[in-house]
N, C-alpha and C positions, 0 to 999 in steps of 0.2 A: 214237635220241641225245638228249642235252636240249640245246636251244637256250638258251643261253645270253647270248641277244641281250635287253638289258632297257627294258621301252618307254619312250618317251620321256616326261618329263615338264610339266606345263602349261608351267613357265617354258621349258625347251627349245623346248617348238613356237612359242611364242612370240616364240621369234630365231629361229628357224628363215625362211624367208625361202617367200612360196607354193611361188615356180617351183620352186623343191630340192623342197617336198613332192609336188608336179605330181611332177616330175620320181620320186622316188621311190616315189610309190604305181603309176606308169607300169612301171617296173624288176621292180615286186610283181604288179605283171596278165599281166606280159610270161614269167616267172617259173613260174608256173602253169600258163599257155595251154602252153608249150612241155612242164612236166612230166605234165601230162594225155592234149599229144599225144604224147609217149614209150608213156605207158604205153597210151593206145589205141591203135598200131602192135603192140606186142608183146602182147598179149592177141588179136587180131588171127592174130599171127603162129604164137601156140598154138595158136590154133581150129583155124587152115587146116591145120596137124602134125598134129594127132588125128583130123581126117576123111580126113588120107587114108589114115592107118595105118587105121581102118576099116574105109573101100571095099577096103583089100590084102587083109583079110580076112574073107571070108567064115563067118560063121554057120553052124553045122551045123543039118539042116533034120531031126535026131529027135526026137523025142518027149521028155524031159530031164528034172527038177525044174529048179524055180524060181528055187533056189538056187544050185545049180550053172551054171544059167545068166549066176546073176548074178557066182557066184564068176569065173567067166570068163573074165566080161564087164572085171570085176575088174582079172582079173592081165591083160589088151591094155590096160585101159586104162594098168599097170603101168607094159607094156612102152613102149606107146606115149608117153611123159609120165615125166621124171623127178617126184619127189613132191617134191623141194625149188623146183621150178620152177611150182609149180600154186598156181595163187589158190583162193583159197577158195569163189569165184563158177565157177568152170571146172568147182574138187571137186564143187557140187550140179548143174553143167548134165551131169555125165558122171552122174553116181547119177540123175539123172531119166530119162537114155537108156539106161542099164541097168536101169531097171524096165518101159520100154518092150520091151526087147528080150526080147518073146517071139515061141510062135511061132502062141501066138490073134491078137497082135495084129498078124503078119506079110501085107502081100498076099502070091500064090502068082502071082498074072498078071503078078506084075512082076518084070524081071531087071535093074535098081535094087539099090542098098545099100538097107539098114530107116534110116538116119541122115541120107537126105538129105534136103535143103530140102523143102518141099511144094511139090505145080507148082499154077504163079498157076490155071489153070485150072478147079481140082479145084472141084465146090462147096459149097456149106453144109451140104445136102441129105448128100452122102457122106462128109462127117467126121461128121458128128448118126450115121452107119448104121455107119464102122464103130469108136463108141465099143462094151465091151461092154456087153452088158444085168445086171442085178442087180434079184435082186426084191426087191419093197417090206419084204417082211416083214425081207428079211434087218435088222436089225441096222449102222448105219454100227460098224466098228473105228475107234476111236481110238491112234494107235500115240505112240509117244515116244521119242524118239531119243535113247541111249546112248552114247557115247565109243566109236569106230570101235577096232578091235583088229590092232592091225601086228604084221609078223610077215613071213620069207623071202619067204613070196609076196603076201603086199600086206597092203592095208587093209579089211579084213574089219568093215563097219556095222554096228551094235548095236542092234536097234530091240527094244520088246516093247508089247503092247497095255497098253490105259487098264483100268486096272480098274475094272467099274460096281460100283456101292451099288447097294444095295436103297435107294428112293424114300422108300420109309418111313422106314428109318432114318433117312437123309438129311434126311425132314424130320422126324422128331422134336430128330436134332440141332443143324439152326437153330432149334428151338422152346429149345432148351433154349441156346442160346446167345445168342438174343436177350433170354430172359430175364436170365440170363446179366448180358447191357449192361442192364437198363434197373434190372438191382437196381446195377451201381457205376454209371450214370449220377450225378452229381450234378442234383439239380433248377437251372431255373437259378433267380437271384435277382431278384425281382422286387422295385424298387425305388420308392421312395414321391418323391411332387415334392419335398419336404423332401430327401432322399436323396440328386434328381439336381441340384438345387440347391446341397448340400453339395461333392457332387462335380466338383460343374462348374468352382466359387470355387476349389476344391485345383488341380484342372487349371492353371489364366488363369494362380493364383497361383506354379504353379512354372513354368505361361511367359515372364511377365511376370522374375522371376528370372533364369530365363537373358538372356531379352534384357537385361535391367543389368548385368549379368559379362562380355556380351561385347563392351557397347559401353562398359564402363568399362577393358577391359581394350583394344580399341582406342584410345581417348583415349589410355590410356596410352603405351605403346607403337607405333603406328601402323608404322613399318619393319618390325618385327617380327610382330606379330599382323596378319597381312593373310591368313590363311588362316582366321582366325576374323569377318572381313568378308566370305569368302564363305559360312563358314557362318550367321552372323547371313542371308544373302539367302535364303541358301536357306528359311527359316523363312516369305519369303514365299508356299510353297508348302504351309501347316498344311492338312493334311489331317484333322484329329479336329472333323467338321462341331459339337462343341458350342462350339469354341472359335477355328472356324475367321476367322471374321471380324474380332472385337475381335483377334486376335494378328498378323492380318493390318496389320490398319489398324495399335497398335503399331509393327510395323517395320517399316511404310513412314515414319512420323514418325521413327521411330528413325537410321533409314538419311539418314535425311535434316539430323538434327540432327546426323551425327560426318561426313558430308561437307563440312558448312557449315562445318564445327573443325578440320576432316585434308586439308582440300583445300591445295596450294601457291599462291602470288599471280602465277602464274604458268599460259603454258597448254603444260601440256607434250606435245613433238610426236615424230610414230614415229622412230626412227634409221635412217638410212640401212646401209648395205650394208657403206662403207667405214668406219663406224662401228663398227656389229657386229664386223668383222674384225678393228679394231684390239687389242690387250691394255690393260686398263684395270688402276686399282688395285682391291684387295677395295671399298674404303669408293663407288668410283665402280661397281664393279660393285652392288653392294648397292641401291645409291641407282636404279640404272634399274630392276633387279628388283622394285625398290617402288612407282615410278613405274608402267612398266607394267601392274604386279597391281590398283594404283590408278585407272588409265585406263582397265580392264576388265572390275573390278567396277561404276567409276561406269556404266559403258556396259551394263550386264544388269540393273543397275537404273531403268536411266531406259527400258528396254525393256518390260519389266517395271512400268512404271506406263504406259507406251502401249498395254501390253494391253488391261489390266483396265480404262480409258475405252472402249476398242475394241466390248473384250465389253458391257460397258453398253451404247453405241451401238448395238451389233447385235443386242442381248436374245439374246445367242448364250449358250447352257447347256456348258458344261463337262460333258466325258466322268465323270469322274470324281464327279460332281454334289454335292460337298461345300457346295457355297453353290448360296441360290437364289437366283431372278432378283429380286429384292422388297432382296437386300440389296448386288445390284450397285452399286446406284445409290448406297448410304452411300463405299464401296471408292472407285465412281470419284472424289467429292467430296473425299475426302484424297487421292486420285493426283493431281487440279487444286492442291489446296492444294500438297502441297509440288513441282510444278511450280513453281507460282505464286513459289515462296517461293525457286527454285534461281537462276529465273528472273534474281529479283532479287540474291539473293547472287551469286554465279558467276554475273557476263557474260562476268569476263576467262575464264575455263577452261574444257576439251573438251564439246563437241557443244553449244553455249548457242543456236548456227542449231536445231538443230535442238527445243531445247526450245521455241525462240519458230514454230516451225512448228511446236509441238504444240500452246500456248497464245493465240494470235491465233486462229484457225477458233472458239476456245470463247468469242469475247467475241459474237461470234451465234447463242450457244446457245441452246434455248428453257425450260432452266433459268434461272430470272432470277437463284440464286445462285451459281450457277457462271458466268456469266457476266460478275456482280456484281465475282466472284471475280481473273475475266482480267481487267477494264477497272482495277483498283485496281491490280495487276503489274505493268501495263504503265505506267500512269498513272508507279506510286512508279518504273520502270526510264525512263525519261525528265526526272523530273527531279534525278537523280542520275548522270545519264550527260553527264559534263562533256564526255569526246570527242564520242563523238560514232559510233561502228564498233554499239553497240547500238541505239540509236535509226533508223541505216540499216537494219539487220538487220529493225527490226519492219514498220516504214515499206512498204518494198521489198512485205513479205509482207501487210497490209495490200493498196495500191493492187491485189495481183494476186486477192486474196479477193474486193474490189467489183464484181472486171470478170469471174473468171469464174461471180458470183452473177448477172450481170446487174443491176449495182448495189440488187440486194435483201437487201439488211442493214439492221443497225439503226442509227438513227442514232448514239447512244452510240460504234460502232467510228471512224466520223469524227471525231467529240468530243473522240478523246483524242490529236487531234492537236493542238491546243489545248497541251496541254502540251507540244511540244519546244520543250526552251533554247534555241530558232535567235533571234537577235539581230544576227548579225551573216554575210554569206555574202560569195563573189568577185561581184564587179561585175564592169563591163565597163572593166576597169580592169589596170596590171599588176600581177603578180605579186613589184617588190620595193617596189611603193609601196603595198602592202597589208603584206607583211612583208617590210621590209628585214633583206639577208644583212652579217653583219661580211666587211669586204673586208680582205683578207689582201695582200701585197705577191706580185707574180709576179715570178719567178725574175735575169728579164732588169732589172727592180726593181731585184734584191737585189745583185745584181752593179754591178749600176749604182754602190750608193749605197751599201752598206756592206763590209766587209773582210768576210776568210773566219771569222774569231773572230766578229763581230757575225752573221755570215747564220747560224752554231751555236748562236749562242745565242738570231737568232731565229726558229729552227726551232723550236726546242725550245719554246720562249715560244706559238709557234702549235700545238702540237701542246699544250701546257695549256689554250690556249683553248679550243679545241674541245671540249675530251672537259670542259670547266667548262658549255660550251652544251649536248653533250646531259645534262650532268646537272638541265641548269635549266631544261631542256624546249621553248628556246626555240624550236627547230624546229619544236613541235606546235603554234604557232599558225597554220604555214601548211594543215597537214594535215586541223587542226580547221577551217578553214575550204572547204576542199573537201568533207571529205564532209557541211557542213551545206549547201553550195551543192548538193550530190548530194538531201541527204533532202528539199530544199525546191524542190526540181524535178520531184521524184517526187510529190511532193505538192502541189503546180498541178496535173502532168497528173492526178492523181487528182478537182480540182477542172473543170477544164476538162471533162472530158469529164461531168464531172456537167448541168455548163451547160450545156452541147449539146446531150446525148442524150437525159435525165431531167430537167427540169425539172420534173415536174408528181410524180416520187417527194419519199418524205417524209426523205431527204437532205437537200435545198436548203436549208433554215432554217440547218443546221452546214457545208454548205458558204460560206455566206453567212458564220456567222459565224469560220471560218479567214480566208477571202478582210479578210476587217473585222482581223482581227490579224498577219497577213505580207502586206499589200497594199504596205506599204510597203518592201517585199524585193525586187515584182514589176521585172521590166526593165521599161525603159520602151519599145519596141517595142512592148509589148504592150498597153497602157497604153487605148487609142481604142477597141481590139476592148473589152476590156472593161467601158468606157464604156460604152460601147452597148448592151450587153448586159443594164448592172443596169439603164439607163434603161427597156431594152424590161421587164424581169420590175418592174417601180414601175409604169408605164401599161397593163401586160397587168391589174393589178385582181385578179391571181389569189392574189396575196401579199396572207401577214394585215401587221396593224402591224408585230407583231414581225421581221417577214423584212425588212417593208420598211425598218425602222430599222439592220438594216443594212448592206442594199446599200447606205442613206445616207452610215455612216461609211464602207464597205469604199468608199465612193467619191472620198470626201474624203480617208480616208488615200493613195491614190493622190496627190491633189491637193495633197495638204500635205507630202513626201517629192520624189521625184524629177519630182513632174509638176510642180512648180513653175515648170518651165521652157515645159509647155505653154500655152499661150494656151484657154483654155479658163472659158466664165463656166458655174457649172451652177448658176445660178436656177434649175431648177429641181428641183433637190435641196434647195436651201429650201425653195421654193413648197414643196416635197410635205412637208416635216420643221413648217410652216406648221402647213399644214391636219391631221397628222395629232393634234397637241399634247393635242386634245379627247378623244380614244377615252385618252388614261389615268386610271385616278381610280385612288382608293381601294380599291379592290375585286384582283382578281388578275390585275390589270395595274399594282400598284403597282410590282413589279418591275423592272421596263421602265424606266423611271426611268434603272439607271444606264445602261444605253443613252444615253438620251437627253443627258442629262449629257457622256458622251465625243464623242455630236458635236454639242454644243453648244461643244466645246471649242474643237478643230477646223474647225471654222469660222466661229467666228469669235477667239475668241484668238488662235487659230495660222494667222489669215485675214483678219487685219484691218482690212491694208490695201487689200483687194479687197472688201471690206462697206461699202454705202453707209450713212449715217449714217438714212435712213427705214426702212430692212431694220432697225439693228437695236435701232429706237421699236417695230417694231414685233411683232416677237420681246419685246425686255421687257412689253411693253400684256398683250402674253398669258400668257406663263409664269406674270406677279404674279397673274394668275387663276389659273392653272391649280394654285399653293401653297393656295387656295382651297380643295381638295374633293382631295387626297390624305391621304398619311400623313403623319407631324411629321417622318420623317426625308425623304423629299420631298419635303415646303417646306423642308428644312434646306440640299436640295444646290442648290433649287431658285431659294432666294433668294440663295444663294454664287455662283449663274452670273449673279444681275442684279446682282451687286458689283462682279466686273467686267467685266460693262457696263459697265456706270455708269461704272467707273476707266478702262478703255481708249478709252468715244470718248466725242467731247468734247460738251457741251449735249445728254446725257442728263437732266437736273435741268428738263429743259423742262417732266415729266409732274411733275413737285413742286408745278408754278406753276396756278393756275387758269383763267390767261387760256392762252386759243387763238393755236396761230402760225399762219398767213396764211390759206387759202381750204377752202374743206369742212369735209364732217361728218367722227368716228372712225365706220367700217364693224366693228365688230368680229364679223358674220359674211362677210365676205372674203374668200375664200383667198388672195388677193394680197399677202403680209405689201409692196410697195413703193404700194400705190394705195391703205390702207385709211384713210389718212390719220393714222397714230395719233400727230404732233403734234400733233392737238387733241384730247388725252383725259387723265385726271391717274388714277393712281396711288392711285385709291382704295380701292384692299385692301390696301395696307401701314398704314388705318388696325386693318380688323380684321385681319388677324395680328398688330396689336399689342396686340387681348386674346386673342390666344391662348392654350391651356390650357397648352403646351408649354416652358417658361424659354429656350432655345432661342431657336427660331421665333420670342418673343417680342423676342430681344436683336437678330437681323438686320434684324425690319422697324423698330426707331428705329432702328439703324445707315441704314438703308436710307431715311430719311423723315429724316434729317440731313444727307444726301447722296452718304453711304459716305465720312466721313473718313477719311485714313489715322493724322491725330494729332487729338487733343484729349481730349474726356469725349464724342464719341459715337463715339470711335473701337471698333476690337473690340479682343476679347483676343489675346497670342501665338497662344494656344490653334487660335482661331477663324477667325481673317485669314489664317495663313501654311498650312492645310490646304487641301486643292481640294477641289472640290463632291463628284466621287468620291467619297473618303476621308470625308469627314462623310456623306454618305449611306448610307453602310455600317457605320459608327462609328454612329450612333444610329436604326441600324434596333432591330426590336424582335419579331426571331425568334422569341426567349427570353418575347415576349407579356410584355415588360416595358419599363417606357420608361427610357430615360439622357438626362438623369440623371431620376429621380422625380421625378414630380407630386406638387407640394403637394396636401394632399387639402383642399376649401375646409368650414371647421367650419359646421354649417348657425346663422343665431341665434336668441338665447335668447327666445323669448315670457317681454313683461315680465307680471311677475305681482303683481295688484293684492294689499291685505290688507282693502278692503271693496270685497266687489265688488256691495254697494248701489251706487255712488256714482254711476254714469249713472239712476239709477232714484229720477223722481219721490215726492217729501216723501207726497203726502195718499198715490200709490200704495205708499208703501211704509209707511204708517201702516193701510192696509187691508190690507197683507199680514201685516203682525205679529199683527192682529186676529185674522181667519183661522186664523193657526199658535197663536194661542195657545186657540183655545178648544175642547173636548173634544167631539167627534162622538161619539155613544151608538153603538152596531154594535148591529141589533136578528141574532139571529135567521134566517138563509135557510131558509123551507120550499119547496124545488123541486116538488113533490107538493101543492103548493096549487091550482093550475090542473085539475088532472090531478081533484082532488078537486070543486073549483065546477061541472068538464063535467058529471062522474057523476051529480051530484045534481037541477042539471040535465037 
């Protein structure tokens, strides 16, 4: 009977729950087991019936022909078991027994029937001895079993001996066949390199055309051509070794662009059992099937990319051996590029967390290209993530990676935290103060103040207002603050672990830089411990100047934010910065001037009330000295900071006079700004900077010499006066090896030309020169051999 059951389609399997599939599989297994058990019982009963019939009817011991015995045995079998109930295996067994039931093979000493089971104690040697011997010279006859004949007496088996052909004739025939095959076989074509290259180009062009046709069909109607998406994904397993690598790369990139275009702007969730059971419209059902197929194909595509990267990491060669190990790196790079693009382009879609888990550990990869790709992708994700879900996922994976690797990761992995878009977090305040909600009237207030019709209208208005608030996403501010708070907590936990357990690791500069950026968002309860740790790091002497600058910046960010309530005098940080300034110069440390300018802005402009005049004078003098031996952009930034100091603190014009104030002598080599007697010196450096080759430096020096006025002839232009020092430092940089603005070239002086060259010569000497020039001197012929002739004669 033909089985009319159809194999369930792929979509039907997707809609079927896992529990239902498991139950179906179990029922099928139970049916098979019960059928097999029933069959075994029936066969056992049949074999027992055959044995009983044989044991009841003993064979005669007279010598008879072999065929007659076999015929009689078949007749007894026929009587014992109907043919309709016999199986093929049982028929074969009985035929074998009939062949063995002969007078020669029967043990006469035994009273038991012939075909009972062999005794367990019978040895192997006795068994071997009972086997009838054959002469070695007798050739073994091969029998061909023919179709049996069935008559009234039973089944008569038909056999015939296999004819033995002449060996020589066989050899001749085989030789003739081989010659005929050689004659008919076409010789293999040997292609030249040019022909092989042309054939490869043709194959590659065919694959490209096929990929383009599938991609255009999918993009035109994605809901109707989801099967073509599966067909295109199947080309990731290209088996032609000539074009396999290029085709797989093209398919990877094509699928990535297709998914970026056809993926919806929402996350597709799996349907519940109740939703699957409900009847829906055809359009809704078609949309559901499309979404399920899209999610499954997207999942399979990501799995293929992951497997490609794993094969490259493990240097694992596939069994098909289509692609060499050398080509794995190129495939892995394309796979990483596709994952990075999907990480940035589809943060809202399914499996985004899986992509994060794949990409983030590759930031620590040994390959510089792959690590840079992943770093740039995560940086873009942080910059465009407005709400914070994706940033939180990335930060969690990075924290686990740093801890799992025992802080042995690249500093770039932690530097990516600097690109987080976190400006506000939930501090220890009420949530209502952070995000005030729209207050609606309670039911009692409505009953008391409003009539029935007014209550009805009020209810409709409140419903409309709630919908408008949801549409404007006004409640997202509270969610955003919660996400940012959780993200920053994980970042600070990572930073504090490194400060506590791995102070000598190369991650410390990145940690200090991150603390300098986010220190104003730390809770007040951590301030004391953090300041103690920062000061101990500076005092230990193991930090370089750049790391110490980050420590100073972190400390003052803490004190300038919520730390205003703390009564702490950070004099030791001022002293360390004052001492560190002269370690900067026009060489490789010129870029660190930007950190110094940030420190000065936090230390003086934002804490002007806590800074003494003596300290401000010392820094003003040392910064002016530093401006002499740095690059022009650094000089502009330092002079802009000096301008802020002169305008912020009174009596800074003391350094513009040549008269000393108070007692003592200025000690420039002393590293204590409070005790170096900076009031007894002058800013003579400004006169040197006034003759600087950079025009902007000249303008600032002239402006400071005039006392940094805000109005009048000595005032700066608006584009210079209203820009902060750090912005000026960046704007006038010479990264492109060009000055901004360009420095005017100095034309060398032309030497005076004199018409009379003899204007400085004495008259008498001039006469002698003219006389000597006018005289004609007769040149005699030179004879170089004259001396030799004279020496030979003598």
